[in-house]
N, C-alpha and C positions, 0 to 999 in steps of 0.2 A: 503494500500499499504506499503510495507517494504522500508524504506529509506535507502540509502547507509550511511555507517559509517560517512563519512566525512559530509554528508548532515546533519545527526543528530548532529554532533558536531558544525557546523555553526549554526544551529538553536538554540542550547543550549547556544552558546556564545551570540547570540541576546537576548534570554530570560534572561540570567544573567544581560545583559545591561539594559534591560527593567525594571527588578525588582529593580536594584540598583538605577536607575534614578527616578523611580516613588517614592522611599523612600526618597531620597536626593534632587533631582532637580539639581544635578551637572553633567553637561554633560561630562567634561573631567575626572572627578574621577570615573564615572560609566564606560567609555570607557577603563580606565586603569585597572579596577577592573575585566572586562570581558577578557581582554587579559592576565591578571595576572593568572586567574583561568585556562586557557589553556596554561600556561607556554610560552607565546609569549613575545618577548621583548618589552619593553616599548618604544612607540614612541610618539612624541607630537600629541596632537589633534589639527588638523586645523580648526580654527574658521573662518567663512565667515562672512564678514561685512554686517550687517543687518540680519543675520540668528540667531535666538535666540533658535532654537530647533535642535535635533540631526541630523547630517548627517553622515551616516555610509556607509560602503562599504564591500561587499563579494567579494573577488578575486577569480575568478573561471576560470579555463582554458576552451578553446574550447572543447565542448562535456561534460561539467560537470553538465548540468541541471540547468541554470540560472533561467528558467521560473519556475521550481518546488520550488526553494528556494524563488522566489519572491512571488508566491502564498502561500506558507506556512508561510511567515513572516507576512502576512496581519493580521491574527488573533491575533498573538503574539503582534504585536504593538497596535493594536486596544483594546485589553483587558488588556494586562499586563502593558502597558505603558500609554494609554490615558484614560483607565478606562471607556469605553463607550462600547456599544453594536453594534455600527455601525459608519464606516467612509467612507468618500468618498476617493477612490483611483484614482490618476491620473498615469497611466502607460505609459512610454514613450520609444519608441524604435527607432533605426536610420533609419529604411527603411520602406516602405510600405509592403514590403514582409514579414519582421519579424513581423510587426503589425498584419498582415493577419494570420501568423503562430499562434501567441499568441492568437488571437480571435478565431480561429478554436480550439485550445486546451480548452480555458476557456469557450467557449459557449457551448461546448459539454458536457452535463450533465451526461454522462456515462464515461467521462474521469477522471481518479484518482485525478487530481489535483482539477478539478471543484467538484467532490465528497466530497473532503476534506473540501473545501470552504463551501459547503452546510451544511455539518454536523457540522462544526465549528460556523456557523452562523444560527443555527436552529431557527425558528421563525421569521427570515428575509429572504427576497427574494434577492439572489445574483444576481445583474443586470449587465451584461457584455455589454458594449455600445461602438459603435465607436463614434468619435466627431460628425459625421453626425447625428447619432441617438440621441446624447445629444443636438445637435441644434434644433431638432424638438419635444423632449419630455423631460420634466424636470425630474431630478432624484429626490427621495424622501427619505431622511435619516431617516424618521420616521418608514418606513416600509420596507426599503432595504439597502443592502450594494451595492452602485453603484461602478463599476470599468470602468473607461473610459480609453480606449487604444488608443493612438495617436502616431504619430511620433514627434520628437523634432521640425521639421519644422512647427508644428502647430503654433509656435509663431512668424513665420516670416510674417510680414505685407507686404512683397513684393509679397506675393502670395495670391489668392483670399480666400482660406481657412484659412489663417492666419488672414486676415481682419475680416472675418465673425466670428472669435473667439472672437474679442473685440466688434463687432457691437451689437446694441441694439436688444434684443430678447425678445418679450413679454412673452414667456412661463415661464420666470423666475421672472415675476413681483412679484409674492407672496413671493419671497425671501427677499423683501425690504420693510421695513415700511416706510422709507423715500422716498416720491415720486420724490424727487430731484436726487435721485441715478439712474443711467441708468441701467436697467436689461440687462445682457448678459451672455453668458456662461462662460466667463472669470471672471465676478464679482461673478456669483454664486459659481464658484470653489473657488475663493478666500476667500468669506465668509464662506465657509465649512471647511476651514483649512485642505486641503487634505493630505493624505499620498502620497508622490511622489515616484514612483519606476522607476529608470532609468535603462534599459537594454542597454549594451554596453555604460556604462556612460561616458567613456572618449570622446565619440563624442560630448557631451554636455558641456564639460569643456571649454567654452569661457566666456569672459567678459559678452557679451551679453546674452548668454543663461543661465548663473548662475544667472544673475540679474533678468532674467524674471522669474526663478524658484523661487527665494527668494521672488519676488513681488506677487506670488501667496499665500504668507502666509502659507506655509505648516505646519502641526504638526510634520511632520517626512520626512526625505529623505533617501532613501536606494538606493545604487548604485550596480549594478551587472556588472562585467567587468572582463576580463581576464588581461587587462592592465591598472591597475589605475595610475593616475598621482600621483607622490611621492614628488615632489617639491611644495611648497606652497609660491608663491610671488605674492599677488594680484596686485600689482602695475605693474607687467609685464603680467598680465592676467593668471598667473599660480594658479590653485586651486587644492590643494592635496586632494586625497580620504583617508578618515579615515578607514583604513582597519581593520575591526573588526576581521575578520577571513580569512585566505588564505588557498585555496585548491591547492594542488600540483598535478602535472601531474602524478606523481607516485602513488598517491591516487586514481586517475581516473583509471590508469592501473590495480591496485590491485582489483578495484571493477568492472573490465571488461566493463568499459564504452567507452574505446577508443582502437583502434588497434595500437599496437606497437609491434616490431620496424617497421620503414618505410624502406622498401627495394627500394633503388634508383638505377636506371640505366640511364646512359646518352648514347643517340644513335646519330650515325652521319648523318642519314638521316630520314626524317619525315615519309616516307613509312615504314621503318624498326621499327620505334617506334609504329606505328599503328598494324604492324604485331606482334610485341612483346606483345603488350598490349592484343590483341585478344587472342594470345596463352596462356597467363597467366590467362586470364578470364576463358578459357575452362578448364584449369587445376584445378582452383578453384571450377568450377561448378561441375567436377566429385568428388572432396572431399565434396562438399556440399550435394551430394546425399547420401554419406556414412554417414554425419553428421546428416542428417534427420532420417536415419534408426536407428542410435545409440542414438540420443538424442531428436528426433522428432522436432528439430529446423529447420524451412524452411528457407533456404538462396538462394537467387538467385544473385550470384555475377555480378556486374555490372562495365562497364568501363565508365569514363567520359572523353570525347575528348574535350580538350581546343583549338578551332580554332582560327585563326587570323581574324581580321576585314578585310573588302574588300579594300586593299589598292593598287590594281594593279594586273596585271597578275601573279606576283610571289607569291602572298599571298596565304597561306594555308587557304582557306576559309572553311566554313561549308558545302558547296555543293560539294567541292573537297573531303572531308572526306566522306561524304554520298556516293558519287559515287565510291569511293575506297572500302567501306565496302561491298556495293551491288555487283560491277561487279568483284572486284579482290578476295574478301573473301567469296562470296555467302551469305552474311547475309540477312535474310528476312526483309523487310522494315518494318513489324509489330514489330520487335525486336529493332527498333532504334527510337529515340525521337530527333528531332531537337528543340532547346528551345533557340532561339536567335532572335532578331529583330522582324520581324512580324509572326515568327514561334513560337507557344506556345504549342507544342505537350505535355507538362507536365500539363497544366491547367487541373485541376479536375481529376487528374490521382492519385490513390494511389499506389505509387511505392512499398509498403510493401505487397501488396495483392498477394496471390498466383495465382489469376486470371489475373495478369498483365503479359505481355510477353516482356516488354521492358528490354534490356540487355545492351544497348549502348545509352548514351546520348552525343549529340554534342551541345555545346554551346560556346559563345564568352564572354558575360559579365554576363549573367544570372546565371551563375554558382555560383556567389558570393552572389545571393539573397537567401531568406529564405525558400527554399523548402528542404524537408528532403529525404536524400537517403541513409540510413544506410547500404543497400545492396551494395553500391559502394565501392569496394575494390582497384580498379585500376585508376590511373589518367595518361592519356597520353596527353603531351603538344607539340605543333609544332610551328615552326616559330621562329623569333627573338624575345626573351623576355630577356632583360637585367634587368628587375625588378623582384621583388620577387612575382608578381601576382600569378604565378603558384603554388607556395608554399603555399600562403594564401588560394587559393581555395582547394588545397589538404587537408589542416587542416579542413576547413569548411565542406567538403563533404566526405572525404575518411577516416578520422579518427574515426568517430562515429562507435560503435560497435553494430550490430543489436541485440536486446533483452537484451543488456548489461549482457550477460552470457558468461561464458567459453565455448570454443569450444573443442570438442575431437580432432579435426584435427587442430593443431597449426597454419598451413599455413593460416587458415581462420581468425586468430587473428592479422595478419600483414596487413599493408598497402603497396601498390605498386606504384611506380611512374615511368613513362618513359618519359624522357625529350629529345626532339629533338630541337636544336637551334644552330645557328652559334655562339651565345654568351653563350653557356651552361656554361662556367666556371663562368661567372658572375652570372648566375641564381643559381648555386650550392653554391656560396658564399653567396647568400642572404638567403639561406635555414636557416642557423643558427638564423639570426635575425628574420626571418618570424617566426619560431617556438616560440622564446622567446616573440615575440610581441603577440602571441596568448596564452601566460601564462605559457609557459614551462621554467624551469630552464635549464642552459646549461647542467648539468649533466644528467638531466632526458631524454633528446630527443635521442632516440635511433635510430641510421641511420646504416643501413647495405648497403654496396655498392655491387652491382651485375654486374659482368663482363660477357659479351657475345661477340662473334665474331663482333657484330655491335656496340660495345662500342666506344664512342668518345674519341680517344686517348688524345685530347687536354685538356681533363678534369683530367687526371690521376694524375697530380701534386697537385690537390687540393682535391681530393676525400678522401684520407686517414685522412687528417688533418682537415676534414670538421667541426669538433667541437673543435679543439685545438686553443689555444690562439696563436696569432701571433705577433711578434715583429720585429722592424728594428734593425739590428746588422751591423755596418759599419766595424767592425774589426774581423768578423768571418771568420775563415779559415777553409774551409771544408775538406781541405786534412790532416788537423791534427786529424780528426776522424777516428778511425779504421773501418775496413770494416764491422765487425759485427754490428756496430752501424749506418753506414750510411743509411741503409734501413729504419731506424726509423725517419730520419731527412729530411725535405724539406727546402732547402735555395736557394732562387732566387738570383743569382749573379746581375741581373739587378736592382731589386727593393730592394735588401738587406733585404727581409723578411724572418724571421726564424720561423718555427714551428715544432712541433713533430707529425709525421704521424701515427706511429703504436705503440701498448703497448711495454712497457719495462718489462722484467721479473722481479720479485721482488729481486731475487738474484743478478741481474745486475745493479739494479737502482743507487746504489751509485757510482760504477764504471762509469756509463753513465753520471751521474751529473757532476762528476770531470772531465771527458773527455771533455764535453762541455764547461765547464768554462776555461779549459787550452787553448782551440782553440780561446779564445777571448783575445785580447791584451789591451783593454781599461778598466780601473777598473769599471768606472761608468756603462758600459755595462754588467759587470759581475753581479753587484748588480741587474740590470734591469732583467736579465735572471733567477735570482734564484727563484722568484715567479712562473714564467712559469714552471720551473723544478719540483718545489714542487707539483704544482697543477696537472701538467700532469702525473707524475710518481705515484701520489696517485690515481687519477681517472682512470688510465689505468692498475693498479696493477692487480695480479691475483685474481679472485673471488675464495673463498673457496667453491667448488661445492659438498663437502660431505654433505649428509643430516644430519642435526643437530637436535637431539631430547633431550628433557628435561622432567623428570618425572612430572606428575601432583600430586597436593596433593589431595588425595582420602579420603572419609569417610565410615567408617564401620557402616552403619545404620541397623536398624531392618528390612528394606526392601531390603538390599543388599549393595554392593560397588558402590558408585557414586563419581563422581567428586565433591570435596567440593566447592559449590557456594551458592548463596543467598537462593535458594529454600529449602536448607537443613535446614538452621536456622529457617525457617518460619512454619516448619511442625508442630511444637508443640505449637505455639504462637496463643493465642486468648484472646481478652479483656473480662474481667468479666464486669456485670452490674455495680459493684461498681467503677471500673476503669473509665467506661464511665461517670457515673454521677459526679464523683469528678473531673474529668478533663475538663468538657464541659463548660468552661469559657474563655473569651478573656480578657486579662488585656488591660489598656489603652497603654501599649507600644505594645502590639500584634496587636490592632485594635483601630483606632480612626477616627473620621469623622471631618476634620478641615473646618470651614466655612470660607468664602472669607476673613473675616477680619484677622483671623489667618494666612492665606496663604500670605497675602500681607505684613505681619508683619515680615515675615522670612528674615533675614539679609544675603543677598547673592548678588554677583556681578550682574551687569546688564546684562552682556553677558550671565549669566547662570541662569537667573531667571525662576522660574516656570510658565508656561503658565496656568492660571486658568479660563481664559475667556471661553475657549471651554467647560469645565466641567460645568460651570454654565448654559450656554445657553442650553447644552443637558439636564442638570437637569430640567431646566424649561420646555423644550418641551416634555420630557418624560411623565410628569404628567399633562399637560394642552393642550392635542391635541385637545380636543373638548370644551375646556373651562371649564370643569368640572374636578375636581381632582379624579384620580382613587383611589378606595378603595381596600386596599390589607390587608390581615390578615397574621398571623405567617406562616400558612401552605402554603399560596402563596410564601412567601420567601423561605421557605424550599424546595418548588419544583423547584424554579429557582436555587438555590444553587446546589441541586443534578443533575440538567441538566448540569451545567457548570463545576462542579468540576471533575477532572480526576480520577476517581475511579480505572483506570487500574494501577495507580501509587501508589495507597494504598494497602499495602500487608498483614496487620495483622488484619483488621477488616471486618466483612461481611457486605454486603450491607444493611441488616436490621439494624444492630447496627450503621452503619454509618449514616443512616436516624435519629436514635433516637439522636445520638451524635450532630448532626447538629441542630435538633429541640431545643435540651436543650440550645444550644449556642444562637440560635435566641431568645428564650424566656428569657434568661439572660440579652441579649442585650437590650431588649424591657423593661422588668419589673425592672431590676436593674440598667441600665445605661441610661435609658430614651430616647433611639432612636425609632423613628417612623418607620413603614414599608417602607413609602416614602424615607425616608433617607437611609434605608438599600438597597433599590432597586437602588437608585441613586448611591450608592458606591459598587454595586454588585461585581465588579471584584476585588476591594480591599478586600471585604469580603471573597470572594472565596479563594484568596491568603492567607489571615490570617488564614482561617479554615484549609487549605491545609498544611500550615507551621506548625501549632499546632500539627496536626496528625503525620506529619513526625518527629517532635521533640519527641512526646511521643514514637512512633514506634522506633526510634533510641535507646532510653533508654531501651525499652523492649528487642530489638534485641541484644544489647550489653551485656545485663545480660545473655541471653541465650548462646551468642557466648563465653563469658568467662567461662561459666560452661562446654563447650565441651572440652577445654584445660586440664581440670582436670581429664577427663576420660582416663583410660588406653586403649591402642590399638584402640581408636577411629580413628586416623589418621594413614594413611599408604601411601606408594608408590609402584608402581608396573612397571615392565619394558614393560608391555603391555598397560599401560595407560600414554601416553606420549603426550606432545605438540610438533609438528614439525615446525620448521622455514621454511617458503617457500623460497627456494633459488632464485627463479625468481621474488618475489615480496616483496618490502619493502616501503610501502606507508608512507614516511616521510612527515609530513605536511609542515615543513619549512626545506628543507634540506640545509646544510651548503654549501655555494658556492665554498669553497676551504678548504681543509684540508691535512695533510701530513701523516695520519695514514696508516700504511701498512697491520695491521692485522684485520681491520674490516671486518666482514663476508660478508658485502654488499659493492658495490661500492658508493652508496649513504650513508649518515649518517644524522640523524635527529639533530635538533637544540640542542645546549648545551650553557650554560653560561660560562663565563671565568673559573670559578672553576671546573665545570664539564670538560671542555676541558683539563685543566691541568691534572685532575685525569685520563682522557682517555689516555692522551699521556704516563703517568705513565704506565698504563696496556699495552699499545701497545709496550713498550719498554722492558718489563719483558721477560726474556729468557724462562721462563716456560710456558708462554701463546702461545697456538696454534692460536686461534683467539678469538674475542670478539665482542659483538653486543651492540649497544646503542639501548636499548629496547625502543619500540614505547609507547606512551601514548594512553590510551582509544581506543585500538584497539584489542579486544580479538581474532580476526581472525589471526593476524599477530604478536602478541606480547604474551610473557610468563606473566601470572598473578596469583596472590594469593587472596583468598578472605577474606577481612576484615569484620568487623561488618557492615559497611556502604556501602562499594563499592569495587570494584576490585583494587587491589594494583599491579602497574606496576613497578617493581624494575628498577632502572636506567640502570644497566649494567648486561649482562649475558656473562660469560667467560668460554671458553673451554681449559683446561690445556693439555699440551702434554701427560700428565700422564693419561688422560682420565677423571679427576675429573671435575666437573662443578661448578663454583662460582657463586652465585647470589649476587649482590652488590648494596645497596641503598646508594646514595651519599647525604650527608646533609651538607649546608654550615656552619651550627653552631648547637648546642644543643637546640637552641630556634627556629629552622627551622621546624616547623609543629608540630602540636598538637597531631597527630596520630602516632608519632614515635615509642612510647612504644608498641603499639599494632602492627605495622609492625614488629618490631623486635622480638617480641613474636612469631608471625606468621612465620617469615622466619626461625628462629632458630628451631621451631617445624618441619617445612619441612625438613630442612637440616639434623636434628637429626635422621632421619628415614633411612639414607643410608650413609655409610662411603665415597662414591664417590660424595657426595654433600656438599657443604659449603654456608654459608651465613654470610654477616656481613652489619650492619648499620654503615657506615664510615662518619667520619667528616674530615673537613679541616686540622686538626692538629693530626689526628691519622690514617689516612688511610693507611700509609705505614706499621706500626706496625701491624694493623688488617689483612691486605692482606698477609703479610708475614708469620703470624701465620697459615693462611689457606693454604699457599704453602707448608708448612713443613709437 
C-alpha cells in the first residue's frame, strides 16, 4: 500500500524518536530530536505524574487516516523502541461505533492495514480482540500480537462492562505466579505493559481517565487526534498532548484525502433546502457518470439530511423529510435510508458498493457515529440549530474524498452544505470554530458562499466575513470610509463589531489600511486594528495564478537523458567481496548488549529512567517456554536477521552479498566478542538496527565518492526547457502554516513554517522591487516542491524567487556557517545547476551576507 507523503513523514518522525530513545533512554531529548529533524519548533515535553514512558501525539485533521497511522505505528514501537517481537496493544476509541469501525478494518485479513501488520509480525498471529472476547479467552504474547480494541468507557465502574474489566477472571490465572494476586483482564493487561493507542485522544484527557491509563503501566502511549490539548496544568486537570508530528488540512487536500472547498448556501425555508440539495445531488451524479467514463472511478453522490428530533408538531422530523422526498420529489423508497432511533437502515450496508442503491440518508444523531459514507457530498440541515452540530457532522461525513484520488470533474472534489434554520446566522458563525476544532487552521478552510433566490437574507452580513477576525471598535466612523472600500467592511453599529468581508486588491491594500485607521479616533483601538489589517490583507491578497515552472537538473547518461536523482548514482555501484569481508564487523559502539546491572547503573533522572523490567521478562520467556532452552546456531540467527531487515532500503548490495555480510557479522559477534545465539536473538531488533546502520554508513561513503566524480565530468549535467518542475497553483501542503503574516508577494496564500531569521530574510525578498513573486519551498515533498539530488537525499532549497526580468533564483538560507555539515555539497550542487543557464541563479546565504549575495544575483 502506497502511503501518503504526510503519513510517511509522521511515521518517520516516530521512528526517529524510537531510535533516539532506545539509544539514550531520555524522553524529552528524543522528542526534541524528532521535532528538530523535521524543522518543527521546540515545545516543552509534558510529563505526566506517575508516567515514566513516552506519551506522544499525532495531530491529524478529520479525514486524515488516524487508523492507518495507529496500525503502522505498532511495529515501529514494538521493534524499534521496546526491542521485542510482540507487545499487547490496548486501542481505545471514543464510541462503540468507532470501535466497531476499527474492528472491521483490522479483523479483515484482506484490508491493507491488517496485511501490513501480518507482514510486519510474520511468525506471530495478529489477534484482534474486543474486550468481550478478551474476557472469555486469554491473549498469549508468546505466540501472538494481541490488539484489544475498546471504548474509553471500559474504565467506567459505573457500567457493568467496566466492573467486569476489573473483576476476577480465571482465564488469566496463568499470568500470575502469586496466588494472592487476583487474576482479571485489567491485571493481565497491566502485567503485560501494553502499548496504548488513543483514537480521538482529547476525549480521554481528564484526571480520572489519565490516571486510569497510567495505572495500566503502559510501555508507550500514542494519541491520535485532530484537536490535541496544548495546555499542561495537572493541578487543573489539563494534560497537554506531546505533538510529535502535526498534519495540516492543506496536506490532506494536496493528497486528495478531503473535499475542499466547502460550498455553503443558507436557505430561508426547510423545503427549499431539501429541494436545493436534491438538485445539487442530481447535478453531481451526471458529472459522476462522465467521471466513470474518463477515470473508471465509480461515484454515487449522496445527500445526508440532518432532521430534528421529535419536539412537537413544528419539528422537522425524519418522517416529514421522508414523506417530502417520496411524495413531493418522487424519490424511490429504496434510494432512501433512515438511520435514527429505532430505524437502522444502514446496518450491514456497504455504501461504497456499486450494488447499493442508497442516495439519500436521513438521520438525527447517528450521523455523528462511525459509519463511512465517502460518496456523501451534500449535507442538508433543517430546523433551529444554534450550535455547531451541523458543521461537525458535515466534516465527519461529507469532507472525506472517495478513493482519495483527484477527480477530472472538479465539482466532485467539493463539499456542499444547505442550511435552513431560523438561527442560520448563529450556525454560520460557528462554522469557523467547528472547522478549527476538527484540525483545520484558519487560513486552510476554504468556504465558498453560494447565493440563490432562496438564500436567507438575514445571513448576508456574516457570510463574506466568515473566516475574518472580528474586533469591537467603539470609535469607528463608517462614514469616513470611501465608497470603494465600504463593500469590503462590515461594521455593526449595535454591537460595535468590525470585520473585513471581501479581498482587498494588492495595489489598494496600503490605502485601505490608512483609511481604516483614520476612521478610528481612539489611539488604543488603532493599535488593536493593526493586527487584523495585516492578517486580512495578507490572507486575502491576489494569488499569482500564472503557472510557474523551473528547470530540473538533468543527467546525460549512457542510457539517455534522465532527471538527476538517486538511482542514477546507484547504477555503477556494487560491493566487492573484499569490501564485504573487511567491513563485516560491529564495534562496541555500534552494537553492545547491556546486562541488567549495567542498565540500572546509568545515571539519569527518575522521571526519565529506562524501563528494563519488560525486556528481562520477555528474554526469559522467549527461551524457556517449555522449560528447556531453545538451541540456535549462527545460521538460525542469520535467517531471523534477513527476515527482519528492510532490504528495500538497502541500495548498493545484492541480496546474496547481503546474506554473506550479515553472516560474517554474526560469526564475528560469536567468535570474537563472545555473544551466544540466545543473547543475539534476545536483542534481535537492536542487532537489526545496528547492521542496517552499518550498511547505510558504508553505502553513504561509496555513493558520495561516486557523486563527487560526476561533477568532474564535462557535459554530464544539463537543463532543458522541456524538463521542468511545475508548482501546483492550487495546492501548497504546508505542514505547519503560519497563522499570520504580512507578505504580499508569496505565490500562495498559505506559507509554511519559518524561524525568526528566515522570516526576516523572507520579508527582505518580499520588499525587493525586482521580485515578481517568491515561494517558501516545502520540505520533503517532491510532488509539490523543487528539489536537487545530493549524495544522500533530496535537497529542498528554502526559497524560490521569480524576478520580473524572468530570471529564477534558488536560495538556501543558513543561520550561520556552522549550520549544517552538508552545506558545501549543497552549494556545489546549486551552483552547478545555476551555471547551466544565464536565467538561473543560486546562492547559499547567511545571516550576515544575504543582502550582498542576492544583490549580485539581481545585477
